[in-house]
N, C-alpha and C positions, 0 to 999 in steps of 0.2 A: 276658431278658438270653442266653438262648439264643438266641434269634434273631438277636442281633447279633454274638454270635460266630460263628454261621454265615454271616453276612454278610461277618463279617472275614478268614473262613477262604479262600470263595469270591475275597476281593478279594485277598488274598495270593497264592494258587495260582494267579491268574490275572495278576498282575503281575509275582510274582518265582518262582515254581517251575515253572510248565510252561514250559517253553522248548522250540525244536526251532531246530534250525542247517542243515536240508536238508528238502527237500520230501518224500524218499526216506523218511526218518524219521517227518515228519510224517504223509504217507499210510499207511504200515504203523502209526501209533501210533492215527490215526483207524479201519482197518479192525479192529483189536482190541477196540474202546470199543464198535462197532456189532455187533461178534459178542457181546461180552459183554450189550449191550444186549438185542437182540433174542433172546437165551436167554431173559432176565428178562420180555420185554413178552409174548411170544407167547403164553406160556400164559394171560397176562390180558384178552390184547385178541382176543373173539372173531372180529371183524372179521379182522384182521390175521392170525389164526390160520387162518382159512380161504382167504385169500387169497393167503397163502404156501402152503398146505397139499402138500405131496411136496417142497417145493423147497431146495436145501442154503442155509444162511445162512452158508456160503463164499464162496457167489455171488452176498451180499445186493446187488452193485454191478448185478444184471442185474433185480432182481426187477420186478414190474408197477411201474409210475407211478400215483400216486394225486394229484390235483388239490381244488380245493375244492369243487366240485359233488360228486364221491365221498366227500368227508371230512365234508360237511352230510347228503349221504344216507343214512350210514352212522354217523349221531355216535352214535348210543344204544349200538353192538355195540363203537365204536371205542376210546372212552376207559375206562379200565380203572378206576373209581371208580361206575360204573351210574349216572351222571346222565342222567336225560332230555333229549331236545334243548326239547322242548315247556316243560320247568320251566326250563330255564335260558334259555330265550328270554323267557319271561315277565319271570322276575328282570330280564336284560341291560334289556329294554325299558323297565320301572317305571324302572329306575333313570335311563335316560336320559330320559326324560319330567320326573321328579321332581330331576333333576339331583343325585341324591345316590347316592352309588356306592360305599356303605360295605357294604351287604348282602353275606352268602357265599351260596351253595348247598351244605348238608351242610359246610361249612367251606369250599370251594373259593372263589376268585376266579371270577366268570364276567363276560365284557365280550363286546361287538359290535365287528365292524369295521367301516369306515366304509361299504364297498360301494359302492364306486368302479366295482366290475367290473358292476356290476346285481344281486349277490346277497350279502348280510350273511352274514361267515361268524360263529360263535361259540368263542369258546375260553375255556378253563379252566384255572386254574395252581391246588396245592396250595401252602401257606403255605412249605414247604422249597424250591420251585421260585420261588417270589417272593423268598428271600433269596438264591439262587444269583445270581437274574438283579440283584439289585440288586448285591451284590457284584463280579459280572463286570462290568457296566456302569461302577461307581465304577473301576474299577480300569482300564478302557480308557478313560474320558472326563475324569476329574478330572486339572487342569493340574498340582495337587499333590498333596501324601500325605493320604489318607484324614482325618487329624488336623487338617489345616488349616478352620477353619472355613470352610464356605461357605452363599451363599445364592441358591439355585437357583429361578429363575422359569420354570413350563413350563406353554407354551400349547401347549393341546390340547381336541380334540372333547368329548372323554370321560376323566374322571378314571378311575382303577382302584385299589383294595388294590396290585395292581401296583407303581404309582407312588410309591404312600405308602409304599411299605416302605425308600424310600431316606431315608428321615426319621430324625435323630437328635440326640444334643446338640450336635454341632457342625456336622452338616447341615440346612441349613433350608430345607423344601421348600414354595412355593408353588404351588399350582394358578391355574392363570386359564383362564376357561372363553371359548373361542372362541364360544358363544352370546351371550355378553354385549356392551352395548356398547363400542367402542374405545375412546371417552372415559373410560366408566370402569375400562377395563383399565389405560390410560394413567395417570390420576391414582394408582390402585394400585400400580403398576408403579413409579412414585417413590415411594412409600412404600416397598414392598419393598429399593428399592436394590441390584439382583440383582448378585453376583460373574458370574455364570451363569444367561445366557440362552436358553432351548430355545421354540424354533417352527417353526412350516411358514414357508418362504418367502414365501407371499402375507400373514401375518400379520409376519414381520420386515419386509418392504417398509413398511409401513402403521406401523409403530416409526421404520423409519428416517426416513418422513417427517415423523414427530414429532418428532425426535430434529432433524431440520434445522430444523423453525420454532422450536425452542427449549419446544414443550409437553413434549416428555420431556427428562429431564435426567438419564441414566443413565450410566456409565460400568463397563461390566462386563470382568473379566477372559477372558471365553470366550465364544462366540456360535456357539450350533449348532443346527441346521437340521436340521427332521425331517418326517417325515409325505410330504410332497411331492417330486417332483423339483425339485434345484436349477439352475434356468435359468441359464446364463452372465449374461447380460441380469440376472438381479435381485440372481446374487451381487455383480457388479460394484458395482451401486447400494447395496447396504446394507454392503458392505464399505467403501465409500467413506465412508458417512454415519458408521459408528462407528469408522471409522480402525481396523479392524484385520480378519484373515481369518477366515473361515467357516469351521467345519469343520463334520462331516456324520455325522449317525448313521444307519444304514439300518435300520429296524425296522419289521415287520409284524406281523400277528396270529399268524404262521407262524415268528417269533423275532427274535431282535437278529441280524441279520445282517452288520453292517458296521458301520467307525467310520473317523475321519482319523484319520491320523498325525501328527506333528509338520510333515511338510512339506505336510500339505492334502492328501494323495493317498488315498482310500477303500480300504481294506483289506476284505476279507471275514473273518470271524470263524471260520476255520478250525481254531482250537483248542476251539472249542464247539461246531462243527455239520461234518459232513461234505457239501461242496457238491461237485457233480457238474456238468459244462457240458453243456448240450444246444444245440450251436451252429445257429443259423439263419444265420447268414453268416460263416466261420471266415476266411474272408481278410480280413474287416474287423474280426475278434475279437468280435463280437455274437453273445448267448449266453442261453440262460435257463437258470435253475439250478433245480437239484433237490436238493432238500435232506434228510440226514436229521440230525435233534436225537439224538444219544444221550444227551441228559441229563434230554429232558421224558419224564416215565411217566404221568403223568395223561391227556394227550392225546398219546397218540403223535404225532409228525410223524416219518416213513418214505418216503422214495422220492417228497416233493411237489413236484410242479414248480409255479413260480412265473410266471406271466405278465411281468412286468419285462424289460423287453430290457438287458442291460448290459454294458456295450465293455470290455475288457480294455486296460489300460495298456500299450502297446507296450515301453518302456523300461522299466527293472528304477527302483523309490522309491530316491531317495538314502537315505531311514531303513534299507535293508538289509535289512525285514521279506520273509520266505519267503511269506506268505501273498500271495494271489492280488490285484494291485492294479488298480483299478479306473477308467479314463476317464471314464465317466461311466454314470448310471442312466439311461436314455431313456422310459421309464415302460412301459405295456404292450403287449403285442404286439397287444391291440386297437384300438391306436391307431396300426398301421403305414398311412398311405398306400397304397391300390392302384389303378393306374393304368394303363388301356388300353396296348401297347405300341405302335410306329409302326405295326405293319402291322393292329393291332385284332384280332389273334387271339390273345391272352392278357395276361393281368397282370403288372405289376410291382410289387414291395414298393419302397415307397420310408420307411426307417425315421424315427422320429421327429426322431432326431438332425441328420439332413439338413437337415428342413425349419426347424427352430429355428436352427441355424448360418446357412441362406442368407439368412434374415429379418434376425439380428441383426448381420452382417455387410455388410449391406446398407448400411447407413447410421447413425452415431455417434448421431443423432438420434431415431433408436428407443426410445422410452420404454416401450411397454406393446403387447403382441401377443395375438392367438390366431389360430391358426391350424384350421380344420374342414373336412375334407373329409365333405361333405354326399352326394356320390354319384360314381361312379366318374367324372365328367366335372365335376364341378364341386368346387371350392374356396371357401370363402370367410375372406379376410383381415379382420382388424379390427385397425388401427394406431392408435396414439397417438401424437405429435409437436408440435413447436412448430406453432403456426397458419400462423405464415407459410412454413414448409417442407413442409405436407402433400402437397400436390402433388408436389414433388422426391422426396420420400422416398419414396411411394406408389412413382414411378416405377423408381424405386431396388432395391426388394423386388421388384418385377415382374419386373425385368430378371434379378436373381438367381434367382429360382426358376425363369424359362423357360431359364439356362444350366442350372439342376439337372436339370430337366426332360428337357434335351435331353441332356446327358453323360447320362443314365438310361437314354435311347432311348425315353421315353415319347411317346405321344402328347399335345399339350397340351391340359389342361384349362383348362374358363373358371376365368377367377379374378377373383370380385366384392369389392369393398372396401366397405368400413364402417368407423365411427369406433367408436375402443374405447370400451367401456362398464366402468368400474370395478367388481369384484366387491362384491358387499355382503352376500353370505349366507357370511363368514368362517370359518363352521364346516365349509364342504365343501371338499374336496379343486380346489386349482387344477392345471388340466390346459391348457397352453397350445396343446399341439398334440392333436387331438381325430380321432378316423372317427365319425361317428355313424352311418352307415347300416349295416345288419346285415351279417352275413360271408354270410350265405347268397346275399346278392346279388352274390356276387363271386364266386361257387362256380362 
């Protein structure tokens, strides 16, 4: 009963109580929350206490930055509940191997990130933090009141006590394992008949195919994309098959970062996180986030830099929210293409979104694609289109990419084309734009 009251309190606070009518008031409130948080956490976290030794919390916005590498390297001293990284890793890996995610460590939920950046992160959350997360996400995502019955189908690589927290008498939560056969998941999905469908875009695309064929027969009120970058090509196809607009939840191991408003615009959750922008191309509105979660006390997230590249929305969102509006999530910094300039004396960055758009605007017959930069002078493009139009589509894509490279003042790389192969490992995140050669080779 106490846990349900806590969830309800955070739901009400997020949806009705915590309101801001100006950026100035929001930032002033954030500053107060972070200072209060630091006063409580620094005595409890040896890592942060040493890391910020001698610094004035009034100037927290300029504190040294951490990232996943630093966090995992100092996990034992960073968390405030004396949990050892080795024990947390053993529990989390056993849960993934056995596909049973109910176990806790000293009463705390433990989990692993997907590890798409090459090193897997560990997260730990308390029961109260789970309940706060549940109340917050329900307030931001549910299309109706929390009292309205919902059946939520959730597709993820791994389940967690964190997600199970949203279960209740009125909210029925059904976890679908991405490791299970797609055919089995479709059969079960028909039985659940969800009102809300949550899944990565790659899985939503497969479900859209099944819906189109008649193998899947569901009519959800809401479809939410999670875990992967929502490519415009997938968004259009999925929306068409289910006859409704997709929404997005932007969440990672480090927190619940954003969600779509009623107009489909992704907004950062600046009422639960302090989010600073580290611009990598300010003119284009492209930045990486530095987040401080002033609610997360078990594994504090303070001045933590994420690798994702976000693009700001240039025009105000019609919803009127003062929270930062995002045009797109491009993917990771590690997936920026680097190409020699025309003089061959330096390298020019080409953002994933530029590659993505150059391919999908080239032809309406592009059904699937994958772009991989294998070296500074070699890009491989895999395309799927109608058999009779393959050659024409390839030519159009090729010209579109050439135009992009010329506009970017790059030396034209070799571009090899291959037939697109459908993804079979659905538990792995789909990255349509990738750079696979090491950063050291472009230094």
